[in-house]
C-alpha positions in Angstrom: 11.1 41.7 22.1 13.0 41.2 18.8 14.2 37.8 20.1 10.6 36.6 20.5 9.6 37.9 17.1 12.5 36.1 15.5 11.5 32.9 17.3 7.9 33.2 16.1 9.1 33.7 12.5 11.3 30.7 12.8 8.4 28.5 14.0 6.2 29.8 11.3 8.6 28.7 8.5 7.1 25.8 6.4 8.4 22.3 7.3 9.6 21.8 3.7 12.1 24.6 3.8 14.9 22.1 3.2 13.2 19.4 1.1 10.8 19.6 -1.8 9.1 17.1 -4.1 9.7 17.1 -7.8 7.4 14.5 -9.5 5.4 13.6 -12.6 3.1 10.9 -14.0 3.8 8.6 -17.0 0.6 10.0 -18.5 -1.9 12.7 -17.5 -4.8 11.5 -19.6 -6.5 8.1 -19.8 -9.3 7.3 -22.3 -12.1 4.9 -21.4 -13.5 3.0 -24.5 -15.6 -0.1 -24.9 -12.5 -2.2 -24.9 -10.9 -0.5 -21.9 -9.7 -3.2 -19.4 -7.7 -1.1 -17.1 -4.4 0.8 -17.1 -1.2 1.4 -15.1 0.0 4.9 -14.1 3.7 5.2 -13.2 4.3 7.9 -10.6 7.9 8.9 -10.1 10.0 11.8 -8.8 12.8 13.0 -6.6 13.5 15.1 -3.5 15.3 18.4 -4.0 17.2 19.5 -0.9 18.7 22.8 0.1 20.1 21.5 3.3 21.9 18.2 4.3 19.8 15.1 4.9 18.6 15.1 8.5 20.2 12.4 10.6 18.3 9.8 12.5 14.9 10.4 10.8 14.6 8.4 7.6 12.4 9.8 4.9 9.2 7.9 3.9 6.9 8.4 0.9 3.1 8.2 0.6 1.5 8.3 -2.8 -2.3 8.3 -3.3 -4.6 8.6 -6.3 -8.2 9.7 -5.6 -11.1 9.7 -8.0 -14.0 12.3 -8.1 -15.8 12.8 -4.8 -19.5 11.9 -4.7 -22.2 11.3 -2.2 -23.0 7.6 -1.7 -26.1 6.0 -0.1 -25.2 2.8 1.7 -28.1 0.4 2.4 -28.3 -2.5 4.9 -30.4 -5.5 4.0 -32.0 -7.8 6.5 -33.8 -11.1 6.0 -37.5 -11.1 6.8 -39.6 -14.1 7.3 -36.5 -16.2 6.8 -36.6 -15.9 3.0 -36.9 -12.3 1.8 -34.1 -9.7 1.9 -35.3 -6.1 2.3 -33.6 -2.8 2.9 -33.8 -2.1 6.6 -31.6 1.0 7.0 -29.6 3.4 4.9 -27.1 6.2 5.4 -26.0 9.0 3.0 -22.2 9.3 3.1 -21.4 13.0 2.4 -18.4 12.4 0.1 -16.5 9.4 -0.9 -13.9 9.1 -3.7 -15.1 6.9 -6.6 -11.6 5.4 -6.6 -8.8 5.5 -4.0 -5.4 3.9 -4.0 -2.6 4.4 -1.5 1.0 3.2 -1.9 3.7 3.7 0.7 7.3 2.9 1.4 6.4 1.3 4.8 3.3 0.4 6.8 1.2 3.6 6.9 0.8 3.6 10.7 4.6 3.6 11.1 5.2 6.6 8.9 2.2 8.9 9.4 0.8 10.1 12.7 -2.9 10.1 13.4 -2.9 13.9 13.5 -1.3 14.1 10.0 -3.7 11.5 8.7 -6.6 13.6 10.0 -5.3 16.8 8.4 -4.3 15.3 5.0 -7.0 12.5 4.9 -4.6 9.9 3.6 -6.0 6.6 4.9 -9.2 5.3 3.2 -11.5 5.9 6.2 -10.2 9.5 6.5 -10.6 10.1 2.8 -14.4 9.4 3.2 -16.3 12.3 4.6 -19.2 11.0 6.8 -19.7 13.7 9.3 -23.3 14.4 8.2 -24.1 10.7 8.3 -22.7 10.4 11.8 -24.9 13.3 13.0 -28.0 11.9 11.2 -27.7 8.2 12.2 -25.1 7.8 14.8 -24.0 4.6 13.0 -21.9 6.0 10.2 -18.9 3.9 11.0 -20.4 0.5 10.2 -21.8 1.9 6.9 -18.5 3.5 6.0 -16.8 0.2 6.7 -19.3 -1.6 4.5 -18.7 0.9 1.7 -14.9 0.3 2.0 -15.4 -3.4 1.9 -17.6 -3.3 -1.2 -15.3 -1.0 -3.1 -12.3 -3.0 -2.1 -13.9 -6.1 -3.4 -14.6 -4.2 -6.7 -10.9 -3.2 -6.9 -11.7 0.5 -6.4 -10.1 0.9 -3.0 -6.7 -0.5 -2.0 -3.7 0.1 0.2 -0.3 -1.2 -1.0 2.2 -0.8 1.8 5.8 -1.1 0.7 4.9 -0.6 -2.9 6.8 2.7 -3.3 10.4 2.1 -4.2 12.8 4.6 -2.7 16.4 4.7 -4.0 19.3 6.5 -2.3 16.8 8.4 -0.1 16.1 10.7 -3.1 14.4 8.9 -6.0 11.0 7.2 -5.7 8.5 5.5 -8.0 5.4 3.3 -7.9 2.8 2.0 -10.2 -0.9 2.6 -9.6 -3.3 0.0 -11.1 -6.5 1.6 -12.6 -9.3 -0.9 -13.0 -11.7 -1.1 -15.9 -14.7 0.1 -13.8 -13.4 3.6 -13.4 -15.7 6.7 -13.1 -14.8 9.4 -15.6 -13.6 12.7 -14.2 -10.6 14.5 -12.8 -8.4 12.4 -10.5 -5.9 13.8 -8.0 -2.5 12.2 -7.5 -0.8 13.3 -4.3 2.7 12.6 -2.9 3.7 13.2 0.7 7.1 12.9 2.2 7.3 12.3 6.0 9.9 12.2 8.7 9.2 10.9 12.2 5.5 10.5 11.1 5.2 14.2 10.3 4.6 15.6 6.8 7.5 17.5 5.3 6.2 18.4 1.9 3.2 17.7 -0.3 2.9 17.6 -4.1 -0.3 17.3 -6.1 -1.2 16.9 -9.8 -4.3 16.0 -11.8 -5.1 13.0 -13.9 -7.9 13.4 -16.5 -9.8 10.2 -17.1 -12.4 10.6 -19.8 -14.6 8.5 -22.1 -13.8 8.3 -25.8 -15.5 7.0 -28.9 -19.2 5.8 -28.7 -19.1 5.9 -24.9 -18.2 9.6 -24.9 -21.0 10.4 -27.4 -23.6 8.5 -25.3 -22.3 10.1 -22.1 -22.5 13.6 -23.5 -25.9 12.9 -25.0 -27.3 11.6 -21.7 -26.0 14.7 -19.8 -26.5 17.4 -22.3 -29.7 16.2 -24.2 -31.5 14.0 -21.8 -34.8 14.2 -23.8 -33.2 12.9 -27.0 -31.3 10.3 -25.0 -34.5 9.1 -23.4 -36.4 9.0 -26.8 -33.5 7.1 -28.4 -33.4 4.6 -25.5 -37.2 4.1 -25.8 -36.9 3.6 -29.6 -34.1 1.0 -29.1 -36.1 -0.8 -26.5 -39.2 -1.0 -28.8 -37.1 -2.2 -31.7 -35.4 -4.8 -29.6 -38.6 -6.0 -28.1 -40.3 -6.3 -31.5 -37.3 -8.1 -33.0 -37.2 -10.6 -30.2 -40.9 -11.2 -30.5 -40.7 -11.7 -34.3 -37.7 -14.1 -33.9 -39.6 -16.1 -31.2 -42.8 -16.3 -33.4 -40.7 -17.4 -36.4 -39.1 -20.3 -34.5 -42.4 -21.2 -32.8 -44.2 -21.9 -36.1 
């Protein structure tokens, strides 16, 4: 009986008993201003080991940065009467990261099993939660693929296989490009180390991306004092319209 208990406890031990990730970011806060044109985040770290390096199973590293999750409505347009494009169908994706970037030491399919991908939601399709959309429409996959295609074209989603540099099987680093069209919020940087396609250890940390200057003031005003923001927008629109009309009338005379 004691032998079976000991075997159970051994199997219950975490996979990372011998290897653990120690990592950090080059910066934990990024400010978005009117002149913000993107930024680079350096993610680096090392592997701490309590046991010798396992033989015959090379270590691999997967690094991802994910933006705030948000529901997204994806619409499909069809041409009617040969000339007019109209919305013919739409699907609400339950949750999709506003930004998602994955960097790896090797092709993702070669270093991460489908089961581990399903559990940790590493690949872009797995990072998008579309269960509700699948139940409601039955065609969530094509709308999810459309969302990935659109955000990839906008430089918000990308997979960079082979972009993580691994030295001596211990030190790793990569650079994540943050585009100018970022959504403000708390981002999650996650590092996984794998052996034989199975996750050995996971490390997570947060990255705060926030608006600064006039953009921050307008953002706070719109979310905290919507009435004043609306009145100010209406006043600016009236002044702009009156000014444009006055200039047009002046040159017309």
